[in-house]
Biopython code that builds the backbone (N, CA, C, O; Angstrom):
import numpy as np
from Bio.PDB.StructureBuilder import StructureBuilder

atoms = [
    (1, "UNK", "N", (82.553, -25.049, 134.731)),
    (1, "UNK", "CA", (81.515, -25.858, 134.139)),
    (1, "UNK", "C", (81.425, -27.155, 134.932)),
    (1, "UNK", "O", (82.438, -27.765, 135.273)),
    (2, "UNK", "N", (80.218, -27.555, 135.212)),
    (2, "UNK", "CA", (79.948, -28.808, 135.908)),
    (2, "UNK", "C", (79.121, -29.673, 134.970)),
    (2, "UNK", "O", (78.082, -29.239, 134.472)),
    (3, "UNK", "N", (79.578, -30.892, 134.731)),
    (3, "UNK", "CA", (78.840, -31.820, 133.875)),
    (3, "UNK", "C", (78.317, -32.943, 134.742)),
    (3, "UNK", "O", (79.073, -33.569, 135.484)),
    (4, "UNK", "N", (77.012, -33.200, 134.649)),
    (4, "UNK", "CA", (76.344, -34.201, 135.468)),
    (4, "UNK", "C", (75.726, -35.258, 134.555)),
    (4, "UNK", "O", (74.958, -34.931, 133.650)),
    (5, "UNK", "N", (76.063, -36.525, 134.795)),
    (5, "UNK", "CA", (75.462, -37.642, 134.070)),
    (5, "UNK", "C", (74.431, -38.257, 134.996)),
    (5, "UNK", "O", (74.789, -38.939, 135.956)),
    (6, "UNK", "N", (73.151, -38.024, 134.723)),
    (6, "UNK", "CA", (72.071, -38.450, 135.611)),
    (6, "UNK", "C", (71.381, -39.699, 135.081)),
    (6, "UNK", "O", (71.219, -39.879, 133.874)),
    (7, "UNK", "N", (70.985, -40.545, 136.003)),
    (7, "UNK", "CA", (70.229, -41.758, 135.691)),
    (7, "UNK", "C", (68.960, -41.770, 136.536)),
    (7, "UNK", "O", (68.933, -41.199, 137.626)),
    (8, "UNK", "N", (67.910, -42.419, 136.037)),
    (8, "UNK", "CA", (66.687, -42.583, 136.803)),
    (8, "UNK", "C", (65.779, -41.368, 136.820)),
    (8, "UNK", "O", (64.879, -41.295, 137.657)),
    (9, "UNK", "N", (65.982, -40.420, 135.929)),
    (9, "UNK", "CA", (65.124, -39.234, 135.853)),
    (9, "UNK", "C", (64.047, -39.454, 134.810)),
    (9, "UNK", "O", (64.277, -40.136, 133.811)),
    (10, "UNK", "N", (62.905, -38.897, 135.028)),
    (10, "UNK", "CA", (61.795, -39.050, 134.090)),
    (10, "UNK", "C", (61.630, -37.805, 133.208)),
    (10, "UNK", "O", (60.523, -37.479, 132.780)),
    (11, "UNK", "N", (62.726, -37.131, 132.949)),
    (11, "UNK", "CA", (62.728, -35.921, 132.136)),
    (11, "UNK", "C", (62.597, -36.289, 130.661)),
    (11, "UNK", "O", (63.137, -37.301, 130.216)),
    (12, "UNK", "N", (61.884, -35.467, 129.916)),
    (12, "UNK", "CA", (61.723, -35.715, 128.483)),
    (12, "UNK", "C", (62.902, -35.202, 127.658)),
    (12, "UNK", "O", (63.058, -35.585, 126.498)),
    (13, "UNK", "N", (63.726, -34.347, 128.240)),
    (13, "UNK", "CA", (64.879, -33.810, 127.532)),
    (13, "UNK", "C", (66.133, -34.611, 127.852)),
    (13, "UNK", "O", (66.290, -35.112, 128.965)),
    (14, "UNK", "N", (67.013, -34.729, 126.881)),
    (14, "UNK", "CA", (68.263, -35.451, 127.122)),
    (14, "UNK", "C", (69.340, -34.545, 127.726)),
    (14, "UNK", "O", (70.327, -35.036, 128.274)),
    (15, "UNK", "N", (69.157, -33.234, 127.628)),
    (15, "UNK", "CA", (70.181, -32.306, 128.126)),
    (15, "UNK", "C", (69.503, -31.055, 128.687)),
    (15, "UNK", "O", (68.591, -30.493, 128.080)),
    (16, "UNK", "N", (69.971, -30.642, 129.853)),
    (16, "UNK", "CA", (69.502, -29.395, 130.449)),
    (16, "UNK", "C", (70.717, -28.584, 130.897)),
    (16, "UNK", "O", (71.737, -29.147, 131.294)),
    (17, "UNK", "N", (70.596, -27.258, 130.829)),
    (17, "UNK", "CA", (71.647, -26.366, 131.288)),
    (17, "UNK", "C", (71.087, -25.495, 132.406)),
    (17, "UNK", "O", (70.010, -24.913, 132.284)),
    (18, "UNK", "N", (71.836, -25.420, 133.486)),
    (18, "UNK", "CA", (71.415, -24.650, 134.657)),
    (18, "UNK", "C", (72.455, -23.580, 134.969)),
    (18, "UNK", "O", (73.637, -23.716, 134.649)),
    (19, "UNK", "N", (71.982, -22.528, 135.595)),
    (19, "UNK", "CA", (72.837, -21.456, 136.070)),
    (19, "UNK", "C", (72.457, -21.159, 137.521)),
    (19, "UNK", "O", (71.338, -21.453, 137.942)),
    (20, "UNK", "N", (73.376, -20.582, 138.279)),
    (20, "UNK", "CA", (73.085, -20.206, 139.652)),
    (20, "UNK", "C", (72.568, -18.769, 139.637)),
    (20, "UNK", "O", (73.320, -17.833, 139.363)),
    (21, "UNK", "N", (71.256, -18.600, 139.939)),
    (21, "UNK", "CA", (70.654, -17.275, 139.963)),
    (21, "UNK", "C", (69.582, -17.207, 141.038)),
    (21, "UNK", "O", (69.113, -18.234, 141.527)),
    (22, "UNK", "N", (69.208, -16.018, 141.391)),
    (22, "UNK", "CA", (68.174, -15.861, 142.411)),
    (22, "UNK", "C", (66.782, -15.871, 141.775)),
    (22, "UNK", "O", (66.644, -16.003, 140.559)),
    (23, "UNK", "N", (65.747, -15.729, 142.620)),
    (23, "UNK", "CA", (64.364, -15.813, 142.130)),
    (23, "UNK", "C", (63.989, -14.678, 141.184)),
    (23, "UNK", "O", (62.994, -14.781, 140.467)),
    (24, "UNK", "N", (64.765, -13.601, 141.171)),
    (24, "UNK", "CA", (64.506, -12.491, 140.259)),
    (24, "UNK", "C", (65.260, -12.629, 138.940)),
    (24, "UNK", "O", (65.162, -11.765, 138.068)),
    (25, "UNK", "N", (66.010, -13.718, 138.799)),
    (25, "UNK", "CA", (66.764, -13.943, 137.568)),
    (25, "UNK", "C", (68.143, -13.334, 137.569)),
    (25, "UNK", "O", (68.818, -13.339, 136.540)),
    (26, "UNK", "N", (68.592, -12.794, 138.731)),
    (26, "UNK", "CA", (69.934, -12.231, 138.826)),
    (26, "UNK", "C", (70.949, -13.368, 138.836)),
    (26, "UNK", "O", (70.910, -14.241, 139.703)),
    (27, "UNK", "N", (71.853, -13.349, 137.870)),
    (27, "UNK", "CA", (72.885, -14.373, 137.748)),
    (27, "UNK", "C", (73.899, -14.189, 138.860)),
    (27, "UNK", "O", (74.689, -13.245, 138.839)),
    (28, "UNK", "N", (73.877, -15.085, 139.825)),
    (28, "UNK", "CA", (74.711, -14.965, 141.018)),
    (28, "UNK", "C", (76.164, -15.303, 140.733)),
    (28, "UNK", "O", (77.065, -14.579, 141.156)),
    (29, "UNK", "N", (76.396, -16.397, 140.021)),
    (29, "UNK", "CA", (77.764, -16.798, 139.670)),
    (29, "UNK", "C", (77.860, -16.800, 138.150)),
    (29, "UNK", "O", (77.328, -17.690, 137.487)),
    (30, "UNK", "N", (78.528, -15.816, 137.614)),
    (30, "UNK", "CA", (78.567, -15.623, 136.162)),
    (30, "UNK", "C", (79.400, -16.671, 135.432)),
    (30, "UNK", "O", (79.128, -16.973, 134.270)),
    (31, "UNK", "N", (80.394, -17.221, 136.085)),
    (31, "UNK", "CA", (81.292, -18.147, 135.394)),
    (31, "UNK", "C", (81.011, -19.612, 135.747)),
    (31, "UNK", "O", (81.914, -20.445, 135.688)),
    (32, "UNK", "N", (79.765, -19.928, 136.112)),
    (32, "UNK", "CA", (79.420, -21.323, 136.415)),
    (32, "UNK", "C", (78.202, -21.751, 135.613)),
    (32, "UNK", "O", (77.169, -21.082, 135.606)),
    (33, "UNK", "N", (78.352, -22.882, 134.939)),
    (33, "UNK", "CA", (77.272, -23.468, 134.167)),
    (33, "UNK", "C", (77.214, -24.951, 134.529)),
    (33, "UNK", "O", (78.247, -25.612, 134.627)),
    (34, "UNK", "N", (76.005, -25.466, 134.727)),
    (34, "UNK", "CA", (75.814, -26.883, 135.018)),
    (34, "UNK", "C", (75.086, -27.494, 133.826)),
    (34, "UNK", "O", (74.000, -27.051, 133.454)),
    (35, "UNK", "N", (75.697, -28.511, 133.236)),
    (35, "UNK", "CA", (75.065, -29.225, 132.127)),
    (35, "UNK", "C", (74.739, -30.623, 132.620)),
    (35, "UNK", "O", (75.621, -31.359, 133.063)),
    (36, "UNK", "N", (73.472, -30.980, 132.541)),
    (36, "UNK", "CA", (73.013, -32.284, 133.001)),
    (36, "UNK", "C", (72.564, -33.109, 131.795)),
    (36, "UNK", "O", (71.728, -32.673, 131.004)),
    (37, "UNK", "N", (73.134, -34.306, 131.670)),
    (37, "UNK", "CA", (72.745, -35.235, 130.613)),
    (37, "UNK", "C", (71.908, -36.347, 131.223)),
    (37, "UNK", "O", (72.323, -36.978, 132.195)),
    (38, "UNK", "N", (70.739, -36.587, 130.660)),
    (38, "UNK", "CA", (69.857, -37.668, 131.091)),
    (38, "UNK", "C", (70.320, -38.943, 130.372)),
    (38, "UNK", "O", (69.949, -39.192, 129.225)),
    (39, "UNK", "N", (71.123, -39.731, 131.056)),
    (39, "UNK", "CA", (71.763, -40.878, 130.427)),
    (39, "UNK", "C", (70.774, -41.978, 130.032)),
    (39, "UNK", "O", (71.020, -42.698, 129.065)),
    (40, "UNK", "N", (69.665, -42.122, 130.754)),
    (40, "UNK", "CA", (68.651, -43.100, 130.355)),
    (40, "UNK", "C", (68.087, -42.735, 128.987)),
    (40, "UNK", "O", (67.941, -43.592, 128.115)),
    (41, "UNK", "N", (67.778, -41.481, 128.814)),
    (41, "UNK", "CA", (67.232, -40.996, 127.542)),
    (41, "UNK", "C", (68.271, -41.140, 126.419)),
    (41, "UNK", "O", (67.941, -41.564, 125.311)),
    (42, "UNK", "N", (69.514, -40.787, 126.713)),
    (42, "UNK", "CA", (70.579, -40.862, 125.718)),
    (42, "UNK", "C", (70.849, -42.315, 125.328)),
    (42, "UNK", "O", (71.060, -42.608, 124.152)),
    (43, "UNK", "N", (70.843, -43.215, 126.289)),
    (43, "UNK", "CA", (71.037, -44.642, 125.999)),
    (43, "UNK", "C", (69.913, -45.180, 125.115)),
    (43, "UNK", "O", (70.143, -46.048, 124.273)),
    (44, "UNK", "N", (68.711, -44.668, 125.304)),
    (44, "UNK", "CA", (67.582, -45.104, 124.467)),
    (44, "UNK", "C", (67.761, -44.740, 123.002)),
    (44, "UNK", "O", (67.184, -45.395, 122.135)),
    (45, "UNK", "N", (68.547, -43.710, 122.704)),
    (45, "UNK", "CA", (68.823, -43.375, 121.304)),
    (45, "UNK", "C", (69.532, -44.542, 120.627)),
    (45, "UNK", "O", (69.268, -44.842, 119.463)),
    (46, "UNK", "N", (70.431, -45.198, 121.354)),
    (46, "UNK", "CA", (71.148, -46.352, 120.804)),
    (46, "UNK", "C", (70.176, -47.510, 120.585)),
    (46, "UNK", "O", (70.202, -48.160, 119.540)),
    (47, "UNK", "N", (69.323, -47.764, 121.571)),
    (47, "UNK", "CA", (68.368, -48.878, 121.487)),
    (47, "UNK", "C", (67.368, -48.674, 120.353)),
    (47, "UNK", "O", (66.969, -49.635, 119.696)),
    (48, "UNK", "N", (66.962, -47.426, 120.123)),
    (48, "UNK", "CA", (65.977, -47.133, 119.078)),
    (48, "UNK", "C", (66.623, -46.882, 117.712)),
    (48, "UNK", "O", (65.929, -46.641, 116.724)),
    (49, "UNK", "N", (67.962, -46.941, 117.667)),
    (49, "UNK", "CA", (68.736, -46.738, 116.425)),
    (49, "UNK", "C", (68.491, -45.377, 115.788)),
    (49, "UNK", "O", (68.429, -45.260, 114.564)),
    (50, "UNK", "N", (68.350, -44.342, 116.627)),
    (50, "UNK", "CA", (68.169, -42.979, 116.164)),
    (50, "UNK", "C", (69.536, -42.439, 115.712)),
    (50, "UNK", "O", (70.301, -41.917, 116.523)),
    (51, "UNK", "N", (69.831, -42.569, 114.426)),
    (51, "UNK", "CA", (71.165, -42.263, 113.896)),
    (51, "UNK", "C", (71.613, -40.827, 114.171)),
    (51, "UNK", "O", (72.775, -40.594, 114.507)),
    (52, "UNK", "N", (70.711, -39.880, 114.034)),
    (52, "UNK", "CA", (71.072, -38.480, 114.263)),
    (52, "UNK", "C", (71.487, -38.260, 115.718)),
    (52, "UNK", "O", (72.504, -37.622, 115.988)),
    (53, "UNK", "N", (70.703, -38.785, 116.646)),
    (53, "UNK", "CA", (71.009, -38.613, 118.071)),
    (53, "UNK", "C", (72.218, -39.447, 118.487)),
    (53, "UNK", "O", (72.984, -39.031, 119.356)),
    (54, "UNK", "N", (72.396, -40.614, 117.878)),
    (54, "UNK", "CA", (73.579, -41.432, 118.178)),
    (54, "UNK", "C", (74.838, -40.668, 117.804)),
    (54, "UNK", "O", (75.807, -40.653, 118.562)),
    (55, "UNK", "N", (74.828, -40.041, 116.650)),
    (55, "UNK", "CA", (75.988, -39.255, 116.222)),
    (55, "UNK", "C", (76.232, -38.087, 117.169)),
    (55, "UNK", "O", (77.378, -37.784, 117.499)),
    (56, "UNK", "N", (75.170, -37.435, 117.605)),
    (56, "UNK", "CA", (75.283, -36.279, 118.496)),
    (56, "UNK", "C", (75.835, -36.669, 119.876)),
    (56, "UNK", "O", (76.619, -35.927, 120.468)),
    (57, "UNK", "N", (75.417, -37.840, 120.380)),
    (57, "UNK", "CA", (75.772, -38.242, 121.743)),
    (57, "UNK", "C", (76.640, -39.497, 121.819)),
    (57, "UNK", "O", (76.669, -40.162, 122.855)),
    (58, "UNK", "N", (77.345, -39.831, 120.741)),
    (58, "UNK", "CA", (78.077, -41.096, 120.708)),
    (58, "UNK", "C", (79.125, -41.222, 121.812)),
    (58, "UNK", "O", (79.371, -42.325, 122.301)),
    (59, "UNK", "N", (79.740, -40.121, 122.209)),
    (59, "UNK", "CA", (80.763, -40.197, 123.261)),
    (59, "UNK", "C", (80.148, -40.530, 124.618)),
    (59, "UNK", "O", (80.783, -41.194, 125.438)),
    (60, "UNK", "N", (78.948, -40.085, 124.855)),
    (60, "UNK", "CA", (78.249, -40.442, 126.091)),
    (60, "UNK", "C", (77.652, -41.842, 125.995)),
    (60, "UNK", "O", (77.680, -42.596, 126.967)),
    (61, "UNK", "N", (77.117, -42.190, 124.841)),
    (61, "UNK", "CA", (76.539, -43.526, 124.638)),
    (61, "UNK", "C", (77.598, -44.594, 124.861)),
    (61, "UNK", "O", (77.291, -45.683, 125.346)),
    (62, "UNK", "N", (78.847, -44.290, 124.508)),
    (62, "UNK", "CA", (79.931, -45.261, 124.646)),
    (62, "UNK", "C", (80.194, -45.658, 126.097)),
    (62, "UNK", "O", (80.848, -46.673, 126.337)),
    (63, "UNK", "N", (79.716, -44.906, 127.049)),
    (63, "UNK", "CA", (79.964, -45.214, 128.451)),
    (63, "UNK", "C", (79.141, -46.387, 128.959)),
    (63, "UNK", "O", (79.428, -46.912, 130.035)),
    (64, "UNK", "N", (78.112, -46.818, 128.205)),
    (64, "UNK", "CA", (77.212, -47.815, 128.730)),
    (64, "UNK", "C", (77.149, -49.185, 128.077)),
    (64, "UNK", "O", (76.960, -50.167, 128.795)),
    (65, "UNK", "N", (77.291, -49.318, 126.776)),
    (65, "UNK", "CA", (76.985, -50.604, 126.134)),
    (65, "UNK", "C", (78.061, -51.673, 126.328)),
    (65, "UNK", "O", (79.161, -51.401, 126.810)),
    (66, "UNK", "N", (77.702, -52.900, 125.934)),
    (66, "UNK", "CA", (78.667, -53.992, 125.979)),
    (66, "UNK", "C", (79.703, -53.782, 124.875)),
    (66, "UNK", "O", (79.557, -52.897, 124.032)),
    (67, "UNK", "N", (80.741, -54.599, 124.894)),
    (67, "UNK", "CA", (81.859, -54.386, 123.950)),
    (67, "UNK", "C", (81.465, -54.570, 122.493)),
    (67, "UNK", "O", (82.017, -53.902, 121.618)),
    (68, "UNK", "N", (80.528, -55.455, 122.217)),
    (68, "UNK", "CA", (80.085, -55.656, 120.840)),
    (68, "UNK", "C", (79.422, -54.382, 120.318)),
    (68, "UNK", "O", (79.728, -53.920, 119.219)),
    (69, "UNK", "N", (78.521, -53.823, 121.107)),
    (69, "UNK", "CA", (77.852, -52.579, 120.709)),
    (69, "UNK", "C", (78.843, -51.436, 120.640)),
    (69, "UNK", "O", (78.746, -50.573, 119.768)),
    (70, "UNK", "N", (79.792, -51.429, 121.553)),
    (70, "UNK", "CA", (80.810, -50.385, 121.575)),
    (70, "UNK", "C", (81.584, -50.374, 120.260)),
    (70, "UNK", "O", (81.821, -49.310, 119.687)),
    (71, "UNK", "N", (81.973, -51.537, 119.786)),
    (71, "UNK", "CA", (82.695, -51.628, 118.508)),
    (71, "UNK", "C", (81.824, -51.194, 117.340)),
    (71, "UNK", "O", (82.332, -50.647, 116.361)),
    (72, "UNK", "N", (80.520, -51.430, 117.428)),
    (72, "UNK", "CA", (79.596, -51.012, 116.379)),
    (72, "UNK", "C", (79.487, -49.480, 116.333)),
    (72, "UNK", "O", (79.407, -48.893, 115.254)),
    (73, "UNK", "N", (79.485, -48.843, 117.500)),
    (73, "UNK", "CA", (79.406, -47.380, 117.574)),
    (73, "UNK", "C", (80.651, -46.745, 116.961)),
    (73, "UNK", "O", (80.564, -45.729, 116.272)),
    (74, "UNK", "N", (81.806, -47.350, 117.217)),
    (74, "UNK", "CA", (83.084, -46.807, 116.754)),
    (74, "UNK", "C", (83.126, -46.696, 115.237)),
    (74, "UNK", "O", (83.536, -45.663, 114.709)),
    (75, "UNK", "N", (82.716, -47.723, 114.537)),
    (75, "UNK", "CA", (82.614, -47.691, 113.085)),
    (75, "UNK", "C", (83.859, -47.310, 112.319)),
    (75, "UNK", "O", (83.742, -46.662, 111.279)),
    (76, "UNK", "N", (85.070, -47.683, 112.782)),
    (76, "UNK", "CA", (86.299, -47.427, 112.046)),
    (76, "UNK", "C", (86.893, -46.043, 112.240)),
    (76, "UNK", "O", (87.926, -45.739, 111.643)),
    (77, "UNK", "N", (86.290, -45.213, 113.039)),
    (77, "UNK", "CA", (86.793, -43.871, 113.318)),
    (77, "UNK", "C", (88.002, -43.981, 114.254)),
    (77, "UNK", "O", (87.868, -44.486, 115.369)),
    (78, "UNK", "N", (89.177, -43.518, 113.818)),
    (78, "UNK", "CA", (90.426, -43.653, 114.587)),
    (78, "UNK", "C", (90.333, -42.989, 115.964)),
    (78, "UNK", "O", (90.780, -43.549, 116.965)),
    (79, "UNK", "N", (89.748, -41.788, 116.001)),
    (79, "UNK", "CA", (89.602, -41.096, 117.277)),
    (79, "UNK", "C", (88.699, -41.897, 118.214)),
    (79, "UNK", "O", (88.980, -42.021, 119.406)),
    (80, "UNK", "N", (87.623, -42.432, 117.667)),
    (80, "UNK", "CA", (86.680, -43.233, 118.457)),
    (80, "UNK", "C", (87.336, -44.539, 118.923)),
    (80, "UNK", "O", (87.062, -45.004, 120.029)),
    (81, "UNK", "N", (88.189, -45.125, 118.100)),
    (81, "UNK", "CA", (88.879, -46.353, 118.499)),
    (81, "UNK", "C", (89.792, -46.090, 119.702)),
    (81, "UNK", "O", (89.871, -46.907, 120.621)),
    (82, "UNK", "N", (90.476, -44.946, 119.685)),
    (82, "UNK", "CA", (91.346, -44.580, 120.802)),
    (82, "UNK", "C", (90.513, -44.357, 122.072)),
    (82, "UNK", "O", (90.891, -44.794, 123.159)),
    (83, "UNK", "N", (89.395, -43.681, 121.916)),
    (83, "UNK", "CA", (88.479, -43.425, 123.032)),
    (83, "UNK", "C", (87.927, -44.752, 123.568)),
    (83, "UNK", "O", (87.834, -44.939, 124.782)),
    (84, "UNK", "N", (87.565, -45.663, 122.677)),
    (84, "UNK", "CA", (87.046, -46.976, 123.064)),
    (84, "UNK", "C", (88.076, -47.744, 123.879)),
    (84, "UNK", "O", (87.742, -48.375, 124.882)),
    (85, "UNK", "N", (89.316, -47.687, 123.447)),
    (85, "UNK", "CA", (90.385, -48.378, 124.173)),
    (85, "UNK", "C", (90.477, -47.867, 125.608)),
    (85, "UNK", "O", (90.637, -48.650, 126.544)),
    (86, "UNK", "N", (90.374, -46.550, 125.773)),
    (86, "UNK", "CA", (90.441, -45.971, 127.117)),
    (86, "UNK", "C", (89.239, -46.392, 127.966)),
    (86, "UNK", "O", (89.385, -46.694, 129.151)),
    (87, "UNK", "N", (88.056, -46.410, 127.358)),
    (87, "UNK", "CA", (86.852, -46.841, 128.082)),
    (87, "UNK", "C", (86.982, -48.303, 128.487)),
    (87, "UNK", "O", (86.660, -48.661, 129.620)),
    (88, "UNK", "N", (87.451, -49.155, 127.570)),
    (88, "UNK", "CA", (87.621, -50.580, 127.883)),
    (88, "UNK", "C", (88.660, -50.783, 128.976)),
    (88, "UNK", "O", (88.461, -51.605, 129.871)),
    (89, "UNK", "N", (89.771, -50.041, 128.917)),
    (89, "UNK", "CA", (90.799, -50.145, 129.954)),
    (89, "UNK", "C", (90.231, -49.781, 131.323)),
    (89, "UNK", "O", (90.514, -50.453, 132.315)),
    (90, "UNK", "N", (89.434, -48.721, 131.374)),
    (90, "UNK", "CA", (88.807, -48.333, 132.644)),
    (90, "UNK", "C", (87.863, -49.427, 133.139)),
    (90, "UNK", "O", (87.863, -49.766, 134.322)),
    (91, "UNK", "N", (87.065, -49.972, 132.234)),
    (91, "UNK", "CA", (86.098, -51.003, 132.614)),
    (91, "UNK", "C", (86.763, -52.297, 133.074)),
    (91, "UNK", "O", (86.133, -53.102, 133.760)),
    (92, "UNK", "N", (88.006, -52.505, 132.714)),
    (92, "UNK", "CA", (88.739, -53.705, 133.119)),
    (92, "UNK", "C", (89.436, -53.551, 134.475)),
    (92, "UNK", "O", (89.978, -54.521, 135.005)),
    (93, "UNK", "N", (89.425, -52.360, 135.026)),
    (93, "UNK", "CA", (90.125, -52.115, 136.296)),
    (93, "UNK", "C", (89.161, -52.221, 137.471)),
    (93, "UNK", "O", (88.192, -51.468, 137.566)),
    (94, "UNK", "N", (89.440, -53.167, 138.366)),
    (94, "UNK", "CA", (88.597, -53.351, 139.542)),
    (94, "UNK", "C", (88.545, -52.105, 140.413)),
    (94, "UNK", "O", (87.515, -51.816, 141.022)),
    (95, "UNK", "N", (89.630, -51.379, 140.476)),
    (95, "UNK", "CA", (89.670, -50.166, 141.299)),
    (95, "UNK", "C", (88.659, -49.138, 140.805)),
    (95, "UNK", "O", (88.125, -48.361, 141.597)),
    (96, "UNK", "N", (88.398, -49.130, 139.518)),
    (96, "UNK", "CA", (87.427, -48.191, 138.935)),
    (96, "UNK", "C", (86.016, -48.742, 139.042)),
    (96, "UNK", "O", (85.122, -48.065, 139.549)),
    (97, "UNK", "N", (85.808, -49.959, 138.571)),
    (97, "UNK", "CA", (84.447, -50.497, 138.499)),
    (97, "UNK", "C", (83.830, -50.769, 139.866)),
    (97, "UNK", "O", (82.606, -50.754, 139.997)),
    (98, "UNK", "N", (84.645, -51.016, 140.880)),
    (98, "UNK", "CA", (84.082, -51.325, 142.197)),
    (98, "UNK", "C", (83.351, -50.139, 142.822)),
    (98, "UNK", "O", (82.416, -50.340, 143.597)),
    (99, "UNK", "N", (83.756, -48.902, 142.501)),
    (99, "UNK", "CA", (83.059, -47.749, 143.090)),
    (99, "UNK", "C", (82.151, -47.032, 142.105)),
    (99, "UNK", "O", (81.215, -46.351, 142.524)),
    (100, "UNK", "N", (82.404, -47.167, 140.793)),
    (100, "UNK", "CA", (81.586, -46.434, 139.820)),
    (100, "UNK", "C", (80.315, -47.207, 139.462)),
    (100, "UNK", "O", (79.295, -46.587, 139.164)),
    (101, "UNK", "N", (80.348, -48.538, 139.482)),
    (101, "UNK", "CA", (79.193, -49.329, 139.101)),
    (101, "UNK", "C", (77.965, -49.043, 139.959)),
    (101, "UNK", "O", (76.887, -48.820, 139.407)),
    (102, "UNK", "N", (78.085, -49.039, 141.299)),
    (102, "UNK", "CA", (76.889, -48.731, 142.098)),
    (102, "UNK", "C", (76.330, -47.352, 141.805)),
    (102, "UNK", "O", (75.328, -46.953, 142.398)),
]
sb = StructureBuilder()
sb.init_structure("model")
sb.init_model(0)
sb.init_chain("A")
sb.init_seg("    ")
for serial, (resi, resn, name, xyz) in enumerate(atoms, 1):
    if name == "N":
        sb.init_residue(resn, " ", resi, " ")
    sb.init_atom(name, np.array(xyz, "f"), 0.0, 1.0, " ", f" {name:<3s}", serial, name[0])
structure = sb.get_structure()
């Protein structure tokens, strides 16, 4: 499985699934699936306060907002608090942010 977090796409869907197949629909690689998440679209769920979509994509939404919003997304959920700590730790490391930010 390949997971792709895409930015800058003008797609109307927040998630697409792709398979490797030929023009006749023959599945060339049976054990490979590519899932692409449109992060601009997913981030907009947070901005528009779409509660259903925020719940569905909260783990991906957590990758983008500032710390205040991040704490709001967590909402007292212990698992989410642990995940938030890991995201914050990564964001505090220059070795990580220097190559991932661009």
